[in-house]
C-alpha positions as CSV (number, residue, x, y, z in Angstrom):
1,M,9.0,0.2,-0.8
2,N,7.5,-3.3,-0.3
3,A,7.7,-6.1,-2.9
4,S,4.9,-4.7,-5.0
5,G,6.6,-1.4,-5.1
6,S,4.3,0.7,-3.6
7,A,4.5,3.5,-0.7
8,T,2.1,5.3,1.5
9,S,2.4,7.8,4.2
10,F,-0.2,9.1,6.9
11,T,-0.6,11.7,9.3
12,D,0.7,10.8,12.6
13,L,-2.8,10.5,14.6
14,R,-0.8,11.5,17.7
15,Q,0.4,15.0,16.3
16,V,-3.1,15.6,15.1
17,D,-4.4,14.7,18.7
18,A,-1.7,17.3,19.9
19,G,-3.1,20.1,17.7
20,V,0.1,19.9,15.2
21,L,-0.9,19.3,11.6
22,R,2.2,17.8,10.0
23,C,0.4,16.7,6.7
24,Q,-0.7,19.5,4.5
25,G,-2.3,17.4,1.8
26,L,-2.2,13.5,0.7
27,V,-1.7,11.5,-2.7
28,S,-2.8,8.3,-2.2
29,V,-2.4,5.3,-4.8
30,S,-5.2,3.0,-4.5
31,G,-7.7,4.9,-2.1
32,Y,-8.1,4.9,1.4
33,L,-5.6,2.4,2.8
34,I,-6.0,2.6,6.7
35,A,-6.8,-1.0,7.7
36,G,-6.3,-2.6,11.0
37,Q,-6.3,-6.3,12.2
38,E,-9.9,-6.5,12.6
39,S,-10.6,-5.8,9.0
40,G,-7.8,-8.5,8.4
41,R,-10.0,-10.8,9.9
42,A,-13.2,-10.7,8.0
43,P,-13.1,-13.4,5.2
44,L,-13.2,-12.2,1.7
45,P,-15.1,-14.0,-1.6
46,P,-12.8,-16.7,-3.2
47,Q,-11.4,-14.6,-6.2
48,A,-10.5,-11.8,-3.7
49,E,-8.9,-14.5,-1.4
50,L,-6.8,-15.7,-4.2
51,S,-5.3,-12.2,-5.0
52,W,-3.9,-12.1,-1.6
53,W,-2.1,-15.6,-1.9
54,Y,1.1,-14.2,-0.6
55,Q,-0.3,-13.0,2.5
56,F,-1.2,-16.7,3.5
57,Y,2.0,-18.0,2.0
58,F,4.0,-15.4,4.2
59,A,2.1,-16.8,7.4
60,T,4.1,-20.1,7.1
61,D,8.0,-20.7,7.9
62,R,8.1,-22.0,4.5
63,G,6.9,-18.7,3.1
64,R,9.3,-16.7,4.9
65,D,12.3,-19.0,3.9
66,G,10.9,-18.9,0.4
67,Y,10.7,-15.0,0.2
68,E,14.2,-14.8,1.6
69,K,15.6,-17.1,-0.8
70,N,13.9,-15.5,-3.9
71,L,13.5,-12.1,-2.9
72,D,14.4,-10.7,-6.6
73,G,12.2,-13.5,-8.5
74,F,9.3,-12.8,-6.1
75,A,9.2,-9.1,-6.4
76,K,9.3,-9.4,-10.2
77,L,6.4,-11.8,-9.9
78,I,4.3,-9.2,-8.0
79,W,5.4,-6.6,-10.2
80,R,4.1,-8.4,-13.1
81,T,0.9,-9.5,-11.4
82,A,0.0,-6.1,-10.1
83,S,1.2,-4.0,-13.1
84,P,0.6,-6.6,-16.0
85,K,0.8,-3.8,-18.8
86,W,4.3,-2.4,-17.5
87,A,7.4,-3.2,-19.7
88,F,9.8,-2.6,-17.4
89,D,13.5,-3.5,-18.1
90,D,16.1,-5.3,-16.1
91,E,17.9,-2.0,-15.1
92,T,14.5,-0.4,-13.7
93,F,13.8,-3.5,-11.7
94,H,17.1,-3.9,-10.0
95,R,17.4,0.0,-9.2
96,S,14.4,-0.8,-7.2
97,A,15.0,-4.5,-6.0
98,A,18.2,-3.1,-4.3
99,A,15.7,-1.8,-1.5
100,L,14.8,-5.4,-0.9
101,H,18.3,-6.5,0.2
102,N,18.5,-4.7,3.4
103,P,19.3,-6.8,6.2
104,D,15.9,-6.5,8.1
105,H,13.7,-6.1,4.9
106,V,12.5,-10.0,5.2
107,D,11.9,-9.6,9.1
108,V,9.7,-6.5,8.4
109,V,7.8,-7.8,5.4
110,I,6.7,-11.2,7.1
111,H,6.0,-9.4,10.2
112,N,3.7,-7.0,8.7
113,Y,1.7,-9.6,6.9
114,R,1.4,-11.9,9.9
115,W,0.3,-8.8,12.0
116,R,-2.3,-8.0,9.5
117,L,-3.9,-11.7,10.0
118,G,-3.5,-11.4,13.7
119,L,-0.8,-13.9,13.7
120,A,2.0,-11.4,15.0
121,P,2.0,-8.9,17.8
122,G,2.2,-5.2,17.1
123,E,4.0,-2.9,19.0
124,P,2.5,-1.8,22.2
125,Q,3.7,1.8,22.3
126,Y,1.6,2.0,19.4
127,D,-1.8,0.5,20.8
128,E,-3.5,3.6,21.1
129,V,-2.9,5.0,17.8
130,E,-4.0,1.5,16.4
131,Q,-7.1,1.6,18.1
132,K,-7.7,5.2,16.3
133,L,-6.7,3.8,12.9
134,A,-9.0,0.8,13.4
135,A,-12.0,3.1,13.6
136,N,-11.5,4.1,10.0
137,P,-11.0,7.6,10.6
138,S,-11.8,10.4,7.9
139,I,-9.0,12.1,6.4
140,A,-9.6,15.7,6.6
141,V,-6.4,17.2,4.5
142,P,-7.1,17.8,0.9
143,T,-6.4,14.6,-0.9
144,I,-6.0,13.0,-4.7
145,T,-6.5,9.6,-4.9
146,L,-5.1,7.6,-8.1
147,E,-5.7,4.4,-9.5
148,G,-4.0,2.8,-12.6
149,D,-6.6,1.6,-15.2
150,A,-4.6,-1.9,-15.4
151,N,-4.0,-2.2,-11.6
152,G,-3.7,-5.9,-11.0
153,A,-3.2,-6.0,-7.4
154,P,-6.4,-6.1,-5.0
155,H,-8.2,-2.6,-4.7
156,L,-11.5,-1.3,-4.0
157,D,-13.7,0.9,-6.5
158,P,-13.2,4.5,-5.7
159,S,-16.9,4.7,-4.8
160,V,-16.4,2.5,-1.8
161,Y,-14.0,4.9,-0.1
162,A,-14.7,8.4,-1.3
163,G,-16.8,9.0,1.9
164,R,-13.8,8.7,4.2
165,F,-12.1,11.9,2.9
166,S,-14.0,14.7,4.5
167,G,-11.9,17.5,3.3
168,R,-11.2,18.8,-0.7
169,Y,-11.1,15.4,-2.4
170,E,-10.7,14.3,-6.0
171,H,-10.2,10.7,-7.5
172,R,-8.0,10.3,-10.7
173,T,-8.0,7.0,-12.9
174,V,-4.7,7.5,-14.7
175,T,-5.0,5.6,-18.1
176,G,-2.7,4.0,-20.8
177,G,-2.3,0.5,-19.2
178,V,-0.8,1.9,-15.6
179,G,-0.9,-0.7,-13.1
180,H,-0.3,-0.7,-9.0
181,N,3.2,0.8,-9.2
182,L,1.6,4.1,-10.6
183,P,4.3,6.4,-9.1
184,Q,7.0,4.8,-11.3
185,E,4.9,4.0,-14.1
186,A,3.3,7.5,-14.6
187,P,5.4,9.5,-12.8
188,Q,4.0,12.5,-14.2
189,A,0.5,12.0,-13.3
190,F,1.8,11.3,-9.6
191,A,4.0,14.5,-9.8
192,D,1.1,16.6,-11.2
193,A,-1.2,15.3,-8.1
194,V,1.6,16.3,-5.6
195,L,2.2,19.8,-7.2
196,Q,-1.6,20.7,-7.5
197,L,-1.8,19.9,-3.6
198,A,1.2,21.7,-2.9
199,S,0.0,24.8,-4.8
């Protein structure tokens, strides 16, 4: 889980190449989320860049130090920005925020955002996989993408990525003021999608 509270998993392309299918289906919040350093190099319009302010903050030593010093405050700000209509209580926040206090959390988050901007190297043993992911491969397993109707985090319109799914595909917009942390804000809608693919 990152500061925004979202989590995503992908099929390991090395296993696909070996003919082993490890993933039977995908439920993805906010669509097609495969991106590489190359896509991170392209400038966005100013309003879109503003949405990624923390990515640029993390590119600096001041940002790293500020994140480490203010983990809970930072996460709470991102939660409120990305899910502006979610009235989470302190107990809900602290239950999730406990994951932020792992010894390597800050290093992993900072490296991730710096890597996205090409400011930190990846791990060489994954270069071949990264090259495949950089080609934006299609996802062939049955997929349901979900988007909250009040997602305050940067995200694309579903029509932009629908063509990336070559298998059975469905997009669902979850209404009722649901933001970026959809599995936690609308657990029934998320579970329904998982159960539909599992059946």
